[in-house]
N, C-alpha and C positions, 0 to 999 in steps of 0.2 A: 874748178869751183868746188868747194867743200860742201858736202850734202848736210842737210839738217841732222841727220842721225850721227854723222861723223862728229859734227860740232857739239852735239849734246854729250857724246862719249868722251870728247876731250875735256869738257867742263867737269864731268864726274870724276875723271882721273885727277884733275887739279884739286877738287875738293877732298879727295881721299888723301892726297899728298899732304894737305894742310893739317890733317888730324895727327894727334899725338899718338905715335906707334906704340908707346909703352902702356897706354890706357887699355884697361880690361873691364869686362862688365862687373866683375866683383870688386874692382878697384878703380873707380872712375877718375881719381886724381892721378893715377899712375905713379904715386910716390910711396904707397904702403909697403913696397918691398924694401925700402931703405931701412937699414937697421936703426937709424935715428927716429923713424916713425913708428917702429914696432912697440908693442906694449911690454912693459917690464913685469916682474913678478907681483902678482895680486892685482894688476890692472886689468881692465876689461878687454874682451876679445870676441871675435866672431868665429874664427877658426884658428887652428894652431899656427897657420902661416902668419897670423897677426902678432904672434909672440916672438920675443928674442930667443936666440938659440938656447937650448937646454930646457925651455919651457913648453908645455902643451896647454891647450885651451880646454879646461873642465868647467862646464856650467858657466861659460862665458867669462871665466877668470883664468888668467895665465898662472899656471902652477908648475913647479919643478917636478921632475920624474925621479931625480936622484934622492932616494929616501933610504933610511935604515929601517928595515922591518921590525927588528928587535927594539930599536929606539922608539919607534912609533907605538909599539905595544906598551912600553913603559910610560909613555906619555899619556896614552889612553887610560891605563891603570891609575896614574896619578890624578887624572881629572876625575875619575870615579871615586877615589878615595877623598878627594877634596869635597865632593858633593855629599858624602856621608859624614863629613866632619872630622875625619881622621887626618889631620893636617901634617903631622910629622911623618906619617907613612906616605902621604902624598908628595912631600918634598923629597923623600928618599927615592921614590919612583922617578920623579922628574930628574934627580941627580943621575940615576942610572940611564935614563934616556939620553942625557947629554953625554954621558960617558961613552955609550955605544956609538953616537954619531962621531965623537972624537976619535975612538979607536978605529972606526971604519974609514976615517978621514973624508967624511961627508960634511959639507957645510950645514950647520944647524938651521933648519927651516924657521922663518919668523913665527909661524903658527905655534910651534913647540916652544919657542923662547918666550912668546907672549903669554901662553898658557902657564908656563913656569912662574912668570912675574905675577900672574893673578893668584897663584897658590901661595906665593910668598907674602903678597899684600893681604891675603885672608889671614895669615898667621902674624899680623902686624903687632900683636901684643908682645912679641919677641922683638926686642930692639934690633938684634942682628939680622933677623928675617926682614924687618921693615926697611933697613938700609939697603940690603941686597935687592929687595923688591923695587925700590926706586931706581936702582941702577939697571936691573933687567928690563923694567918697563920703559925706561929711557931708551935703551938699546932697541926695544920693540918699536918705538916711535920713529927712530931713525931708519928702521928697515921697511916699514909699511907705508904705502901710499895714503895721501889724504883721501878721505872718503871710504877707507877700508873699515869693515866692522872691527877688525883687530885694533885699529887706532882708536876707535870710539871706546872700546872696552878698556883699553890701556889708560886712557884719560879718566875714565870712571874709577879705576883702581887707584890711579895716582891721587885723585881727589880725596879718596879714603885715607891716604897717608898724610894729609894736611894736619890732621889732629895729633900726629906723632912727630911733628916738626919738619916736614918736607919744605925745602925752600923752592918755590916754583921757578924762580930765576935760573936754577941750574938746568931746567928742561929747555931753556932757550938756546943752549949751546949746540953746536954741530959735532961735539965730541963728548964722551962721557966725562962726568965730573969725578973728582976724588971722594967727596962726601956730599950727601944729599939732605940728610936730616940735620940741619944746622940751626934751626929755630927751637925755641922752648915749646915743648909739647903742650897742647891745651889740656887742662884739667877738668873733668866733668864736675858739674856743681854738686856739692855734698848733699844738697837737699833733694837731689833726684836719686840718690843711692837707695838701693832696696836690700833688704835682708831676707834671705830665704833659708828654710831648713828642710832637708830631705832625709828620709830614714831608709837604710838598707841593712836588713830587709825592712819592708814597710810595716808600720805599726797600725794595727786595726782599731785599737781602743780610741774612743772619742776624747779622752782626756788628754791625748798626745798634743792636741791643738794648743794646749796651754803653753807648750814650749815655744812654738814660733810666735805666739801672741806676747809672751814675756820679752823675747828678744827684740821685738818691734816696738816696745815701749820706749818713750823718749830717753830715760836715763841709760838704759842698756844700749839702744841703738846709737846714742851719742858716743858711747865708748867703742863700739864697733866701727863706727865712721872715722874715729881717730886712728884706729889700727889700719884702716883702708888708706887713709891719707899718708901715713908713714910708709906703707908698702908701695903705694903708687909713686911717691918721690923716689924711693930706692930702686924699685924694679921697673918702673914705667909700664906697669900693667893695670888694666882697668878692673880686674876682679880678684878678690881674695876668696879662697876656698879652704876651709880647715875641717878635718874629719875628727870627730870626737866620739869615742865609744861610750855609750850610756846603758846602764842596766838598772831597771826599776823592779824591785822585788816586794812581794806581800808577805807580811809577818802577822800571823794569827795571834790574838791575845790569849794569854793563859786563863783568862777569866771569861766565862761564857756571856756575861752581861756587858762586855766591852768590845768594841770593834777592833779589828786588826789595824795594822799601819803599813805604810809604803815607805821603802827606803830607796834612795837614789845613789847609785855609785858611778863615778866617772873613771874610765880607764886612763892610766898614765899615758903621757904623749909618747910618740914614736921619736927616737933620736933623728935629728935632721942636721946636715952639715951647716956650719955657720953661714949666715947670709940672710937676705930679705925673707925668704920662705920660712926659716927658723924663727925669725923675729916676729913675723905675722902670726905663725902658730902660737907662739907664747902669748902675744898680745890677745888674740881672740879668746884663747882659753882662759886667760885671766878675767875676761868679762863674762863669758858664757858659764863657766863652771859654778861660780856662786849663784848666778841667776837661776840656774836649773835646780840646784840643790835647795834653794829656798822656796821652791814651788810646793805648795801644800794641796794643790788640786789634782795631782797625778793619781788617778785611781785605776790604772791598768798596768799589769806587769809586763815588761818586755825587755829584750836585749837587742840592741841595734847600734849601728854606727851612723851618727848624724853628720851630714855635711852642711856646715854653716857657710853660706856664700854672701859676700857683700859686693855688690857691683852697681 
C-alpha cells in the first residue's frame, strides 16, 4: 500500500512535468527567445536579450552598436548648424557624415538619415533640397517603426513640403519614388507679403524711417510685390532680398541765411550672372531707387547698405 506521503510526492512530480520547461521568470511565455519575437531597431525592450542580433537595449529602445564615430560627429555638427540657421553648412556636414559611414562600410543609422531629411526640409526654398528632402524623409519612414519619435518628426517635415508641391501619394509606396514634388507649389497670397528695410551699418538718425515708410506705401509696395511674383514664379522661393548701397550727404548753403540741403546717391548694382536673382535685383532697384531719391524728408547724413526684403 502506498503511503499518503508517497502519493503526494507522485502528484507533485506529475504537476511539474506538465509545466513548460522553456518558461523562465523573466519570460513567462517561453517564446521571447525566438528571433521572430525579438524587438527590431528602435522598438521597445527591457534588456538587450529582447533585441535582435546586433542591437542593444539603451533606455528601453533597441539600438545598433555599429556606428561611425566621425560620421556621428559630423551629424551632430550638422544639427547644431541647422539650429543656428546656417543651412548650407548643415547640409555639407550631413553630407560628410553620410560619406564617412559609406567609407567605413557601416549601414547608415535611421537617426542620422532622418536628421539629414529634416535639414533638407528646412532648406526647402531651394527646389533641389526640397526634392531630396522628400526622398530622404520617405526613406526615414520606411526604416523606423510606427510610434517612433523619428517617424512623427518625419511626417511633420513632410507636411511642410506640401506647399512646395509634394504629392502625398508617393509616400504610400513601399519603395522610393523617382519624383516627389509633382504638384504645383502653392503661392502665398500677395496681400500677406511684407516689405522690410535693414541697414548695415545701422543708421541712427530718426529721418531714416522715411525710407521703409515710403517703400510700404501702396504705389511702391505694389511694384515690389510684382517683383516678388516674378521671382517666385521663376525661382520658387518665398523671399526676395536685394542689397542697395545708399549715401546721404549734407551740403551747406553758400548763403548764411539759407539752410543747407541733403543729396541722396545710390550705388551702382553689383554684376550678377543671368537668372532669377539678377532679374529680381534689377526689378527691385527700378522701384526703390526713384522712391528714395524723391524723398525730401531725409535729414541725416549716412552711408549704409540697405537690404530690401519682400516675403
